[in-house]
PDB file of N, CA, C and O in Angstrom:
ATOM      1  N   UNK A   1      37.807 -52.636  -8.558  1.00  0.00           N
ATOM      2  CA  UNK A   1      39.115 -53.274  -8.806  1.00  0.00           C
ATOM      3  C   UNK A   1      39.976 -52.005  -8.475  1.00  0.00           C
ATOM      4  O   UNK A   1      39.379 -51.017  -8.048  1.00  0.00           O
ATOM      5  N   UNK A   2      41.546 -51.955  -8.665  1.00  0.00           N
ATOM      6  CA  UNK A   2      42.155 -51.022  -9.369  1.00  0.00           C
ATOM      7  C   UNK A   2      42.630 -51.258 -10.529  1.00  0.00           C
ATOM      8  O   UNK A   2      42.774 -52.300 -11.168  1.00  0.00           O
ATOM      9  N   UNK A   3      42.986 -49.597 -10.852  1.00  0.00           N
ATOM     10  CA  UNK A   3      43.527 -50.122 -12.411  1.00  0.00           C
ATOM     11  C   UNK A   3      44.842 -50.353 -12.688  1.00  0.00           C
ATOM     12  O   UNK A   3      45.722 -49.826 -12.008  1.00  0.00           O
ATOM     13  N   UNK A   4      45.109 -51.158 -13.705  1.00  0.00           N
ATOM     14  CA  UNK A   4      46.216 -51.709 -13.959  1.00  0.00           C
ATOM     15  C   UNK A   4      47.287 -51.101 -14.673  1.00  0.00           C
ATOM     16  O   UNK A   4      47.031 -50.619 -15.777  1.00  0.00           O
ATOM     17  N   UNK A   5      48.745 -51.032 -14.107  1.00  0.00           N
ATOM     18  CA  UNK A   5      49.671 -50.059 -14.712  1.00  0.00           C
ATOM     19  C   UNK A   5      50.811 -51.206 -15.094  1.00  0.00           C
ATOM     20  O   UNK A   5      50.948 -52.318 -14.585  1.00  0.00           O
ATOM     21  N   UNK A   6      51.654 -50.527 -16.247  1.00  0.00           N
ATOM     22  CA  UNK A   6      52.532 -51.512 -16.778  1.00  0.00           C
ATOM     23  C   UNK A   6      53.907 -51.311 -15.329  1.00  0.00           C
ATOM     24  O   UNK A   6      54.018 -50.488 -14.420  1.00  0.00           O
ATOM     25  N   UNK A   7      54.876 -52.702 -15.816  1.00  0.00           N
ATOM     26  CA  UNK A   7      55.858 -52.213 -15.078  1.00  0.00           C
ATOM     27  C   UNK A   7      56.855 -50.913 -14.823  1.00  0.00           C
ATOM     28  O   UNK A   7      57.456 -50.740 -13.762  1.00  0.00           O
ATOM     29  N   UNK A   8      56.925 -50.131 -15.835  1.00  0.00           N
ATOM     30  CA  UNK A   8      57.770 -48.789 -16.057  1.00  0.00           C
ATOM     31  C   UNK A   8      56.654 -47.598 -15.359  1.00  0.00           C
ATOM     32  O   UNK A   8      57.263 -46.632 -14.899  1.00  0.00           O
ATOM     33  N   UNK A   9      55.244 -47.527 -15.223  1.00  0.00           N
ATOM     34  CA  UNK A   9      54.364 -46.909 -14.708  1.00  0.00           C
ATOM     35  C   UNK A   9      54.683 -46.791 -13.130  1.00  0.00           C
ATOM     36  O   UNK A   9      54.835 -45.801 -12.413  1.00  0.00           O
ATOM     37  N   UNK A  10      54.735 -48.384 -12.820  1.00  0.00           N
ATOM     38  CA  UNK A  10      54.942 -48.718 -11.188  1.00  0.00           C
ATOM     39  C   UNK A  10      56.188 -48.616 -10.424  1.00  0.00           C
ATOM     40  O   UNK A  10      56.429 -48.434  -9.230  1.00  0.00           O
ATOM     41  N   UNK A  11      56.892 -48.785 -11.449  1.00  0.00           N
ATOM     42  CA  UNK A  11      58.686 -48.469 -11.051  1.00  0.00           C
ATOM     43  C   UNK A  11      58.733 -46.725 -10.884  1.00  0.00           C
ATOM     44  O   UNK A  11      59.616 -46.432 -10.078  1.00  0.00           O
ATOM     45  N   UNK A  12      58.090 -45.627 -11.375  1.00  0.00           N
ATOM     46  CA  UNK A  12      58.406 -44.172 -11.613  1.00  0.00           C
ATOM     47  C   UNK A  12      57.462 -43.815 -10.173  1.00  0.00           C
ATOM     48  O   UNK A  12      57.423 -42.730  -9.593  1.00  0.00           O
ATOM     49  N   UNK A  13      56.882 -44.819  -9.880  1.00  0.00           N
ATOM     50  CA  UNK A  13      55.901 -44.450  -8.578  1.00  0.00           C
ATOM     51  C   UNK A  13      56.335 -44.651  -7.835  1.00  0.00           C
ATOM     52  O   UNK A  13      56.360 -43.828  -6.920  1.00  0.00           O
ATOM     53  N   UNK A  14      57.093 -46.110  -7.697  1.00  0.00           N
ATOM     54  CA  UNK A  14      57.651 -47.048  -6.252  1.00  0.00           C
ATOM     55  C   UNK A  14      59.077 -46.427  -6.167  1.00  0.00           C
ATOM     56  O   UNK A  14      59.462 -46.437  -4.998  1.00  0.00           O
ATOM     57  N   UNK A  15      59.790 -46.005  -6.844  1.00  0.00           N
ATOM     58  CA  UNK A  15      61.333 -45.789  -7.026  1.00  0.00           C
ATOM     59  C   UNK A  15      61.675 -44.264  -7.191  1.00  0.00           C
ATOM     60  O   UNK A  15      61.143 -43.603  -8.083  1.00  0.00           O
ATOM     61  N   UNK A  16      62.456 -43.796  -6.426  1.00  0.00           N
ATOM     62  CA  UNK A  16      62.913 -42.049  -7.251  1.00  0.00           C
ATOM     63  C   UNK A  16      63.792 -42.372  -8.407  1.00  0.00           C
ATOM     64  O   UNK A  16      63.973 -41.564  -9.318  1.00  0.00           O
ATOM     65  N   UNK A  17      64.492 -43.885  -8.363  1.00  0.00           N
ATOM     66  CA  UNK A  17      65.334 -43.844  -9.158  1.00  0.00           C
ATOM     67  C   UNK A  17      64.751 -45.312 -10.003  1.00  0.00           C
ATOM     68  O   UNK A  17      65.444 -46.328  -9.968  1.00  0.00           O
ATOM     69  N   UNK A  18      64.011 -45.299 -10.416  1.00  0.00           N
ATOM     70  CA  UNK A  18      63.836 -46.603 -11.045  1.00  0.00           C
ATOM     71  C   UNK A  18      64.423 -47.275 -11.957  1.00  0.00           C
ATOM     72  O   UNK A  18      65.051 -46.803 -12.904  1.00  0.00           O
ATOM     73  N   UNK A  19      64.175 -48.843 -11.615  1.00  0.00           N
ATOM     74  CA  UNK A  19      65.593 -49.819 -12.187  1.00  0.00           C
ATOM     75  C   UNK A  19      65.101 -49.999 -13.555  1.00  0.00           C
ATOM     76  O   UNK A  19      64.039 -49.447 -13.842  1.00  0.00           O
ATOM     77  N   UNK A  20      65.695 -50.664 -14.414  1.00  0.00           N
ATOM     78  CA  UNK A  20      65.989 -50.939 -16.269  1.00  0.00           C
ATOM     79  C   UNK A  20      64.424 -51.521 -16.285  1.00  0.00           C
ATOM     80  O   UNK A  20      63.996 -51.888 -15.190  1.00  0.00           O
ATOM     81  N   UNK A  21      63.526 -51.637 -17.448  1.00  0.00           N
ATOM     82  CA  UNK A  21      62.708 -52.501 -18.238  1.00  0.00           C
ATOM     83  C   UNK A  21      63.518 -54.162 -17.804  1.00  0.00           C
ATOM     84  O   UNK A  21      62.968 -55.079 -17.195  1.00  0.00           O
ATOM     85  N   UNK A  22      64.569 -54.148 -18.200  1.00  0.00           N
ATOM     86  CA  UNK A  22      64.727 -55.386 -18.107  1.00  0.00           C
ATOM     87  C   UNK A  22      65.344 -55.748 -16.884  1.00  0.00           C
ATOM     88  O   UNK A  22      65.552 -56.955 -17.000  1.00  0.00           O
ATOM     89  N   UNK A  23      65.818 -55.314 -15.599  1.00  0.00           N
ATOM     90  CA  UNK A  23      65.372 -55.468 -14.508  1.00  0.00           C
ATOM     91  C   UNK A  23      63.976 -56.199 -13.654  1.00  0.00           C
ATOM     92  O   UNK A  23      63.648 -56.995 -12.774  1.00  0.00           O
ATOM     93  N   UNK A  24      63.519 -55.307 -14.608  1.00  0.00           N
ATOM     94  CA  UNK A  24      61.783 -55.173 -13.523  1.00  0.00           C
ATOM     95  C   UNK A  24      61.252 -56.648 -14.055  1.00  0.00           C
ATOM     96  O   UNK A  24      60.464 -57.325 -13.394  1.00  0.00           O
ATOM     97  N   UNK A  25      61.803 -57.070 -15.375  1.00  0.00           N
ATOM     98  CA  UNK A  25      60.995 -57.755 -16.070  1.00  0.00           C
ATOM     99  C   UNK A  25      62.056 -59.130 -15.192  1.00  0.00           C
ATOM    100  O   UNK A  25      61.462 -60.043 -14.619  1.00  0.00           O
ATOM    101  N   UNK A  26      63.075 -59.099 -15.204  1.00  0.00           N
ATOM    102  CA  UNK A  26      63.884 -60.256 -14.546  1.00  0.00           C
ATOM    103  C   UNK A  26      63.046 -60.314 -12.968  1.00  0.00           C
ATOM    104  O   UNK A  26      62.798 -61.455 -12.580  1.00  0.00           O
ATOM    105  N   UNK A  27      62.706 -59.427 -12.267  1.00  0.00           N
ATOM    106  CA  UNK A  27      62.151 -59.721 -11.162  1.00  0.00           C
ATOM    107  C   UNK A  27      60.827 -60.039 -10.965  1.00  0.00           C
ATOM    108  O   UNK A  27      60.239 -60.247  -9.904  1.00  0.00           O
ATOM    109  N   UNK A  28      60.410 -60.055 -12.112  1.00  0.00           N
ATOM    110  CA  UNK A  28      58.897 -60.600 -12.799  1.00  0.00           C
ATOM    111  C   UNK A  28      58.919 -62.371 -12.819  1.00  0.00           C
ATOM    112  O   UNK A  28      58.061 -63.122 -12.356  1.00  0.00           O
ATOM    113  N   UNK A  29      60.050 -62.688 -13.435  1.00  0.00           N
ATOM    114  CA  UNK A  29      60.247 -64.006 -13.628  1.00  0.00           C
ATOM    115  C   UNK A  29      60.925 -64.736 -12.682  1.00  0.00           C
ATOM    116  O   UNK A  29      61.005 -65.965 -12.655  1.00  0.00           O
ATOM    117  N   UNK A  30      61.396 -63.985 -11.934  1.00  0.00           N
ATOM    118  CA  UNK A  30      62.180 -64.436 -10.518  1.00  0.00           C
ATOM    119  C   UNK A  30      60.839 -64.677  -9.306  1.00  0.00           C
ATOM    120  O   UNK A  30      60.850 -65.478  -8.371  1.00  0.00           O
ATOM    121  N   UNK A  31      59.869 -63.823  -9.638  1.00  0.00           N
ATOM    122  CA  UNK A  31      58.580 -63.680  -8.362  1.00  0.00           C
ATOM    123  C   UNK A  31      59.081 -62.784  -7.550  1.00  0.00           C
ATOM    124  O   UNK A  31      58.957 -62.912  -6.332  1.00  0.00           O
ATOM    125  N   UNK A  32      59.684 -61.805  -8.073  1.00  0.00           N
ATOM    126  CA  UNK A  32      60.326 -60.902  -6.742  1.00  0.00           C
ATOM    127  C   UNK A  32      58.663 -59.546  -6.619  1.00  0.00           C
ATOM    128  O   UNK A  32      58.076 -58.860  -5.782  1.00  0.00           O
ATOM    129  N   UNK A  33      58.629 -59.780  -7.617  1.00  0.00           N
ATOM    130  CA  UNK A  33      57.384 -58.919  -7.162  1.00  0.00           C
ATOM    131  C   UNK A  33      55.670 -59.359  -6.933  1.00  0.00           C
ATOM    132  O   UNK A  33      55.086 -60.033  -7.781  1.00  0.00           O
ATOM    133  N   UNK A  34      55.009 -58.886  -5.706  1.00  0.00           N
ATOM    134  CA  UNK A  34      54.130 -59.468  -5.221  1.00  0.00           C
ATOM    135  C   UNK A  34      53.130 -58.771  -5.426  1.00  0.00           C
ATOM    136  O   UNK A  34      53.438 -57.675  -5.894  1.00  0.00           O
ATOM    137  N   UNK A  35      51.676 -58.973  -5.232  1.00  0.00           N
ATOM    138  CA  UNK A  35      51.423 -59.381  -6.284  1.00  0.00           C
ATOM    139  C   UNK A  35      51.981 -59.934  -7.565  1.00  0.00           C
ATOM    140  O   UNK A  35      52.690 -59.155  -8.203  1.00  0.00           O
ATOM    141  N   UNK A  36      51.777 -61.222  -8.093  1.00  0.00           N
ATOM    142  CA  UNK A  36      52.535 -61.319  -9.213  1.00  0.00           C
ATOM    143  C   UNK A  36      51.947 -60.553 -10.573  1.00  0.00           C
ATOM    144  O   UNK A  36      50.743 -60.553 -10.833  1.00  0.00           O
ATOM    145  N   UNK A  37      52.942 -59.904 -11.401  1.00  0.00           N
ATOM    146  CA  UNK A  37      52.089 -59.264 -12.451  1.00  0.00           C
ATOM    147  C   UNK A  37      51.225 -60.134 -13.627  1.00  0.00           C
ATOM    148  O   UNK A  37      51.309 -61.362 -13.597  1.00  0.00           O
ATOM    149  N   UNK A  38      50.628 -59.660 -14.370  1.00  0.00           N
ATOM    150  CA  UNK A  38      49.705 -60.532 -15.217  1.00  0.00           C
ATOM    151  C   UNK A  38      50.626 -60.035 -16.645  1.00  0.00           C
ATOM    152  O   UNK A  38      51.233 -58.971 -16.763  1.00  0.00           O
ATOM    153  N   UNK A  39      50.496 -61.425 -17.920  1.00  0.00           N
ATOM    154  CA  UNK A  39      51.272 -60.726 -18.595  1.00  0.00           C
ATOM    155  C   UNK A  39      50.020 -60.201 -19.869  1.00  0.00           C
ATOM    156  O   UNK A  39      49.400 -61.125 -20.397  1.00  0.00           O
ATOM    157  N   UNK A  40      49.761 -59.078 -20.220  1.00  0.00           N
ATOM    158  CA  UNK A  40      48.561 -58.649 -21.401  1.00  0.00           C
ATOM    159  C   UNK A  40      49.335 -58.643 -22.361  1.00  0.00           C
ATOM    160  O   UNK A  40      50.243 -57.817 -22.261  1.00  0.00           O
ATOM    161  N   UNK A  41      49.321 -59.419 -23.510  1.00  0.00           N
ATOM    162  CA  UNK A  41      49.409 -59.290 -24.553  1.00  0.00           C
ATOM    163  C   UNK A  41      51.242 -59.426 -24.556  1.00  0.00           C
ATOM    164  O   UNK A  41      51.704 -60.526 -24.252  1.00  0.00           O
ATOM    165  N   UNK A  42      52.089 -58.428 -24.862  1.00  0.00           N
ATOM    166  CA  UNK A  42      53.538 -58.284 -25.133  1.00  0.00           C
ATOM    167  C   UNK A  42      53.805 -57.638 -23.464  1.00  0.00           C
ATOM    168  O   UNK A  42      54.990 -57.583 -23.134  1.00  0.00           O
ATOM    169  N   UNK A  43      52.808 -57.178 -22.469  1.00  0.00           N
ATOM    170  CA  UNK A  43      53.337 -56.075 -21.596  1.00  0.00           C
ATOM    171  C   UNK A  43      52.817 -57.222 -20.304  1.00  0.00           C
ATOM    172  O   UNK A  43      52.028 -58.166 -20.345  1.00  0.00           O
ATOM    173  N   UNK A  44      53.655 -56.648 -19.178  1.00  0.00           N
ATOM    174  CA  UNK A  44      53.059 -57.206 -17.682  1.00  0.00           C
ATOM    175  C   UNK A  44      52.375 -55.776 -16.937  1.00  0.00           C
ATOM    176  O   UNK A  44      52.818 -54.639 -16.776  1.00  0.00           O
ATOM    177  N   UNK A  45      51.179 -56.389 -16.607  1.00  0.00           N
ATOM    178  CA  UNK A  45      50.355 -54.857 -15.977  1.00  0.00           C
ATOM    179  C   UNK A  45      49.866 -55.441 -14.259  1.00  0.00           C
ATOM    180  O   UNK A  45      49.299 -56.513 -14.046  1.00  0.00           O
ATOM    181  N   UNK A  46      50.151 -54.710 -13.493  1.00  0.00           N
ATOM    182  CA  UNK A  46      50.220 -55.075 -12.467  1.00  0.00           C
ATOM    183  C   UNK A  46      49.478 -54.256 -11.159  1.00  0.00           C
ATOM    184  O   UNK A  46      48.848 -53.318 -11.648  1.00  0.00           O
ATOM    185  N   UNK A  47      49.402 -54.266 -10.400  1.00  0.00           N
ATOM    186  CA  UNK A  47      48.469 -53.408  -9.579  1.00  0.00           C
ATOM    187  C   UNK A  47      48.932 -52.289  -8.845  1.00  0.00           C
ATOM    188  O   UNK A  47      49.863 -52.759  -8.190  1.00  0.00           O
ATOM    189  N   UNK A  48      48.820 -50.890  -8.520  1.00  0.00           N
ATOM    190  CA  UNK A  48      49.794 -49.678  -7.878  1.00  0.00           C
ATOM    191  C   UNK A  48      50.029 -50.565  -6.167  1.00  0.00           C
ATOM    192  O   UNK A  48      51.037 -50.134  -5.606  1.00  0.00           O
ATOM    193  N   UNK A  49      49.567 -51.242  -5.660  1.00  0.00           N
ATOM    194  CA  UNK A  49      50.007 -51.825  -4.133  1.00  0.00           C
ATOM    195  C   UNK A  49      51.043 -52.552  -4.568  1.00  0.00           C
ATOM    196  O   UNK A  49      51.860 -52.749  -3.669  1.00  0.00           O
ATOM    197  N   UNK A  50      51.382 -53.121  -5.802  1.00  0.00           N
ATOM    198  CA  UNK A  50      52.313 -54.329  -5.563  1.00  0.00           C
ATOM    199  C   UNK A  50      53.832 -53.797  -5.128  1.00  0.00           C
ATOM    200  O   UNK A  50      54.204 -52.707  -5.563  1.00  0.00           O
ATOM    201  N   UNK A  51      54.648 -54.530  -4.319  1.00  0.00           N
ATOM    202  CA  UNK A  51      55.541 -54.305  -3.383  1.00  0.00           C
ATOM    203  C   UNK A  51      56.509 -55.701  -4.256  1.00  0.00           C
ATOM    204  O   UNK A  51      56.202 -56.792  -4.736  1.00  0.00           O
ATOM    205  N   UNK A  52      57.814 -54.884  -4.100  1.00  0.00           N
ATOM    206  CA  UNK A  52      59.264 -55.833  -4.228  1.00  0.00           C
ATOM    207  C   UNK A  52      59.316 -56.503  -2.889  1.00  0.00           C
ATOM    208  O   UNK A  52      59.112 -56.050  -1.763  1.00  0.00           O
ATOM    209  N   UNK A  53      59.660 -57.771  -3.330  1.00  0.00           N
ATOM    210  CA  UNK A  53      59.974 -58.635  -2.102  1.00  0.00           C
ATOM    211  C   UNK A  53      61.416 -59.869  -2.399  1.00  0.00           C
ATOM    212  O   UNK A  53      61.614 -60.724  -3.262  1.00  0.00           O
ATOM    213  N   UNK A  54      61.985 -59.521  -1.517  1.00  0.00           N
ATOM    214  CA  UNK A  54      63.460 -60.191  -1.382  1.00  0.00           C
ATOM    215  C   UNK A  54      63.619 -61.762  -1.110  1.00  0.00           C
ATOM    216  O   UNK A  54      63.443 -61.980   0.089  1.00  0.00           O
ATOM    217  N   UNK A  55      63.815 -62.590  -1.627  1.00  0.00           N
ATOM    218  CA  UNK A  55      63.495 -63.759  -1.403  1.00  0.00           C
ATOM    219  C   UNK A  55      64.930 -64.192  -0.394  1.00  0.00           C
ATOM    220  O   UNK A  55      64.947 -65.112   0.423  1.00  0.00           O
ATOM    221  N   UNK A  56      65.819 -63.468  -0.640  1.00  0.00           N
ATOM    222  CA  UNK A  56      66.612 -63.744   0.449  1.00  0.00           C
ATOM    223  C   UNK A  56      66.559 -63.448   2.275  1.00  0.00           C
ATOM    224  O   UNK A  56      67.145 -63.826   3.289  1.00  0.00           O
ATOM    225  N   UNK A  57      65.679 -62.715   1.954  1.00  0.00           N
ATOM    226  CA  UNK A  57      65.340 -62.041   3.479  1.00  0.00           C
ATOM    227  C   UNK A  57      64.932 -63.037   4.518  1.00  0.00           C
ATOM    228  O   UNK A  57      64.196 -63.862   3.977  1.00  0.00           O
ATOM    229  N   UNK A  58      65.104 -63.300   5.779  1.00  0.00           N
ATOM    230  CA  UNK A  58      64.978 -64.235   6.467  1.00  0.00           C
ATOM    231  C   UNK A  58      63.867 -64.496   7.464  1.00  0.00           C
ATOM    232  O   UNK A  58      63.595 -65.501   8.121  1.00  0.00           O
ATOM    233  N   UNK A  59      63.060 -62.775   7.349  1.00  0.00           N
ATOM    234  CA  UNK A  59      61.811 -62.888   8.004  1.00  0.00           C
ATOM    235  C   UNK A  59      60.658 -63.106   7.118  1.00  0.00           C
ATOM    236  O   UNK A  59      59.525 -63.093   7.599  1.00  0.00           O
ATOM    237  N   UNK A  60      60.904 -63.357   5.539  1.00  0.00           N
ATOM    238  CA  UNK A  60      59.864 -63.815   4.934  1.00  0.00           C
ATOM    239  C   UNK A  60      59.667 -65.309   5.038  1.00  0.00           C
ATOM    240  O   UNK A  60      58.579 -65.824   4.781  1.00  0.00           O
ATOM    241  N   UNK A  61      60.614 -65.930   5.377  1.00  0.00           N
ATOM    242  CA  UNK A  61      60.240 -67.247   5.660  1.00  0.00           C
ATOM    243  C   UNK A  61      59.176 -67.828   7.351  1.00  0.00           C
ATOM    244  O   UNK A  61      59.426 -67.565   8.528  1.00  0.00           O
ATOM    245  N   UNK A  62      58.320 -68.442   6.908  1.00  0.00           N
ATOM    246  CA  UNK A  62      57.535 -69.297   7.960  1.00  0.00           C
ATOM    247  C   UNK A  62      58.868 -69.735   9.004  1.00  0.00           C
ATOM    248  O   UNK A  62      60.009 -70.038   8.655  1.00  0.00           O
ATOM    249  N   UNK A  63      58.354 -69.663  10.269  1.00  0.00           N
ATOM    250  CA  UNK A  63      58.839 -70.613  11.070  1.00  0.00           C
ATOM    251  C   UNK A  63      58.239 -71.681  11.676  1.00  0.00           C
ATOM    252  O   UNK A  63      57.152 -71.610  12.249  1.00  0.00           O
ATOM    253  N   UNK A  64      59.029 -72.853  11.552  1.00  0.00           N
ATOM    254  CA  UNK A  64      58.179 -74.524  12.027  1.00  0.00           C
ATOM    255  C   UNK A  64      57.543 -73.749  13.413  1.00  0.00           C
ATOM    256  O   UNK A  64      57.887 -72.793  14.107  1.00  0.00           O
ATOM    257  N   UNK A  65      56.191 -74.917  13.406  1.00  0.00           N
ATOM    258  CA  UNK A  65      55.670 -74.517  14.666  1.00  0.00           C
ATOM    259  C   UNK A  65      56.459 -74.767  15.888  1.00  0.00           C
ATOM    260  O   UNK A  65      57.621 -74.929  15.514  1.00  0.00           O
ATOM    261  N   UNK A  66      56.380 -74.878  17.193  1.00  0.00           N
ATOM    262  CA  UNK A  66      56.942 -75.993  17.919  1.00  0.00           C
ATOM    263  C   UNK A  66      55.988 -77.109  18.116  1.00  0.00           C
ATOM    264  O   UNK A  66      54.768 -76.951  18.089  1.00  0.00           O
ATOM    265  N   UNK A  67      56.587 -78.251  18.318  1.00  0.00           N
ATOM    266  CA  UNK A  67      55.816 -79.857  18.591  1.00  0.00           C
ATOM    267  C   UNK A  67      55.981 -80.105  20.143  1.00  0.00           C
ATOM    268  O   UNK A  67      56.930 -80.770  20.556  1.00  0.00           O
ATOM    269  N   UNK A  68      55.397 -79.765  20.674  1.00  0.00           N
ATOM    270  CA  UNK A  68      55.427 -79.993  22.113  1.00  0.00           C
ATOM    271  C   UNK A  68      54.844 -81.669  22.471  1.00  0.00           C
ATOM    272  O   UNK A  68      53.679 -82.065  22.434  1.00  0.00           O
ATOM    273  N   UNK A  69      56.060 -82.427  22.806  1.00  0.00           N
ATOM    274  CA  UNK A  69      55.260 -83.832  23.687  1.00  0.00           C
ATOM    275  C   UNK A  69      54.066 -84.369  24.083  1.00  0.00           C
ATOM    276  O   UNK A  69      53.610 -83.844  25.099  1.00  0.00           O
ATOM    277  N   UNK A  70      53.349 -85.341  23.553  1.00  0.00           N
ATOM    278  CA  UNK A  70      52.004 -85.390  24.005  1.00  0.00           C
ATOM    279  C   UNK A  70      51.862 -85.865  25.812  1.00  0.00           C
ATOM    280  O   UNK A  70      52.314 -86.953  26.170  1.00  0.00           O
ATOM    281  N   UNK A  71      51.223 -84.957  26.775  1.00  0.00           N
ATOM    282  CA  UNK A  71      51.220 -85.296  27.913  1.00  0.00           C
ATOM    283  C   UNK A  71      50.704 -86.689  28.109  1.00  0.00           C
ATOM    284  O   UNK A  71      51.152 -87.514  28.905  1.00  0.00           O
ATOM    285  N   UNK A  72      49.593 -86.859  27.188  1.00  0.00           N
ATOM    286  CA  UNK A  72      48.849 -88.098  27.591  1.00  0.00           C
ATOM    287  C   UNK A  72      49.323 -89.215  26.301  1.00  0.00           C
ATOM    288  O   UNK A  72      49.566 -88.982  25.117  1.00  0.00           O
ATOM    289  N   UNK A  73      49.338 -90.534  27.097  1.00  0.00           N
ATOM    290  CA  UNK A  73      49.601 -91.423  25.683  1.00  0.00           C
ATOM    291  C   UNK A  73      50.487 -92.611  26.635  1.00  0.00           C
ATOM    292  O   UNK A  73      50.860 -92.528  27.805  1.00  0.00           O
ATOM    293  N   UNK A  74      50.638 -93.606  25.750  1.00  0.00           N
ATOM    294  CA  UNK A  74      51.762 -94.534  26.262  1.00  0.00           C
ATOM    295  C   UNK A  74      53.841 -93.847  25.706  1.00  0.00           C
ATOM    296  O   UNK A  74      54.345 -93.145  24.829  1.00  0.00           O
ATOM    297  N   UNK A  75      54.299 -94.644  26.897  1.00  0.00           N
ATOM    298  CA  UNK A  75      55.905 -94.068  26.669  1.00  0.00           C
ATOM    299  C   UNK A  75      56.236 -94.687  25.297  1.00  0.00           C
ATOM    300  O   UNK A  75      57.395 -94.580  24.897  1.00  0.00           O
ATOM    301  N   UNK A  76      55.194 -95.413  24.435  1.00  0.00           N
ATOM    302  CA  UNK A  76      56.048 -95.525  23.182  1.00  0.00           C
ATOM    303  C   UNK A  76      55.794 -94.273  22.141  1.00  0.00           C
ATOM    304  O   UNK A  76      56.586 -93.835  21.307  1.00  0.00           O
ATOM    305  N   UNK A  77      54.370 -93.796  22.452  1.00  0.00           N
ATOM    306  CA  UNK A  77      53.830 -92.643  21.611  1.00  0.00           C
ATOM    307  C   UNK A  77      54.590 -91.670  21.955  1.00  0.00           C
ATOM    308  O   UNK A  77      54.861 -90.945  20.997  1.00  0.00           O
ATOM    309  N   UNK A  78      55.107 -91.313  23.063  1.00  0.00           N
ATOM    310  CA  UNK A  78      56.151 -90.134  23.489  1.00  0.00           C
ATOM    311  C   UNK A  78      57.123 -90.347  22.656  1.00  0.00           C
ATOM    312  O   UNK A  78      57.332 -89.732  21.610  1.00  0.00           O
ATOM    313  N   UNK A  79      57.954 -91.540  23.267  1.00  0.00           N
ATOM    314  CA  UNK A  79      58.681 -91.458  22.775  1.00  0.00           C
ATOM    315  C   UNK A  79      58.984 -91.226  20.854  1.00  0.00           C
ATOM    316  O   UNK A  79      59.749 -90.411  20.338  1.00  0.00           O
ATOM    317  N   UNK A  80      58.360 -91.940  20.362  1.00  0.00           N
ATOM    318  CA  UNK A  80      58.512 -91.239  19.075  1.00  0.00           C
ATOM    319  C   UNK A  80      57.927 -89.904  18.666  1.00  0.00           C
ATOM    320  O   UNK A  80      58.295 -89.419  17.596  1.00  0.00           O
ATOM    321  N   UNK A  81      57.393 -89.517  19.126  1.00  0.00           N
ATOM    322  CA  UNK A  81      56.924 -87.983  19.668  1.00  0.00           C
ATOM    323  C   UNK A  81      58.098 -87.320  19.146  1.00  0.00           C
ATOM    324  O   UNK A  81      58.291 -86.830  18.033  1.00  0.00           O
ATOM    325  N   UNK A  82      59.186 -87.435  20.624  1.00  0.00           N
ATOM    326  CA  UNK A  82      60.173 -86.681  20.673  1.00  0.00           C
ATOM    327  C   UNK A  82      60.831 -86.938  19.444  1.00  0.00           C
ATOM    328  O   UNK A  82      61.393 -86.079  18.765  1.00  0.00           O
ATOM    329  N   UNK A  83      60.752 -88.042  19.201  1.00  0.00           N
ATOM    330  CA  UNK A  83      61.641 -88.100  18.117  1.00  0.00           C
ATOM    331  C   UNK A  83      61.867 -87.461  16.731  1.00  0.00           C
ATOM    332  O   UNK A  83      62.901 -87.179  16.125  1.00  0.00           O
ATOM    333  N   UNK A  84      60.260 -87.295  16.359  1.00  0.00           N
ATOM    334  CA  UNK A  84      60.061 -86.577  15.406  1.00  0.00           C
ATOM    335  C   UNK A  84      60.289 -85.441  15.282  1.00  0.00           C
ATOM    336  O   UNK A  84      60.675 -84.901  14.245  1.00  0.00           O
ATOM    337  N   UNK A  85      60.041 -84.827  16.521  1.00  0.00           N
ATOM    338  CA  UNK A  85      60.309 -83.291  16.966  1.00  0.00           C
ATOM    339  C   UNK A  85      62.137 -82.703  16.537  1.00  0.00           C
ATOM    340  O   UNK A  85      62.551 -81.728  15.910  1.00  0.00           O
ATOM    341  N   UNK A  86      62.751 -83.711  17.153  1.00  0.00           N
ATOM    342  CA  UNK A  86      63.940 -83.728  17.285  1.00  0.00           C
ATOM    343  C   UNK A  86      64.762 -83.765  15.629  1.00  0.00           C
ATOM    344  O   UNK A  86      65.886 -83.373  15.317  1.00  0.00           O
ATOM    345  N   UNK A  87      64.047 -84.184  15.078  1.00  0.00           N
ATOM    346  CA  UNK A  87      64.330 -84.403  13.390  1.00  0.00           C
ATOM    347  C   UNK A  87      64.247 -82.903  12.528  1.00  0.00           C
ATOM    348  O   UNK A  87      64.871 -82.527  11.536  1.00  0.00           O
ATOM    349  N   UNK A  88      62.942 -82.061  13.561  1.00  0.00           N
ATOM    350  CA  UNK A  88      62.210 -81.388  12.938  1.00  0.00           C
ATOM    351  C   UNK A  88      63.106 -79.977  13.227  1.00  0.00           C
ATOM    352  O   UNK A  88      63.182 -79.001  12.481  1.00  0.00           O
ATOM    353  N   UNK A  89      63.558 -80.113  14.137  1.00  0.00           N
ATOM    354  CA  UNK A  89      64.151 -79.437  14.744  1.00  0.00           C
ATOM    355  C   UNK A  89      65.563 -78.804  14.468  1.00  0.00           C
ATOM    356  O   UNK A  89      65.904 -77.627  14.577  1.00  0.00           O
ATOM    357  N   UNK A  90      66.251 -79.841  14.104  1.00  0.00           N
ATOM    358  CA  UNK A  90      67.458 -79.745  13.181  1.00  0.00           C
ATOM    359  C   UNK A  90      68.037 -78.797  12.267  1.00  0.00           C
ATOM    360  O   UNK A  90      69.073 -79.077  11.662  1.00  0.00           O
TER     361      UNK A  90
END
């Protein structure tokens, strides 16, 4: 198990100009650090390999899987499936 460090130690290792402690605490509350730090007493502890994650980045969202209509089945089943797929694509 890796040794845990506090927010300021992690920030000095990760950034050349580390953010303030209040900013780091806000990032923890908003879930912007992954894996999320644990609160030990009055201090947050995290692993050295933790990273900052920007939730506004589009690349972080999962893309829905493309749903192809079934090749077999009745006409009614095919139509239902296409209608469901169209509502997901919008």
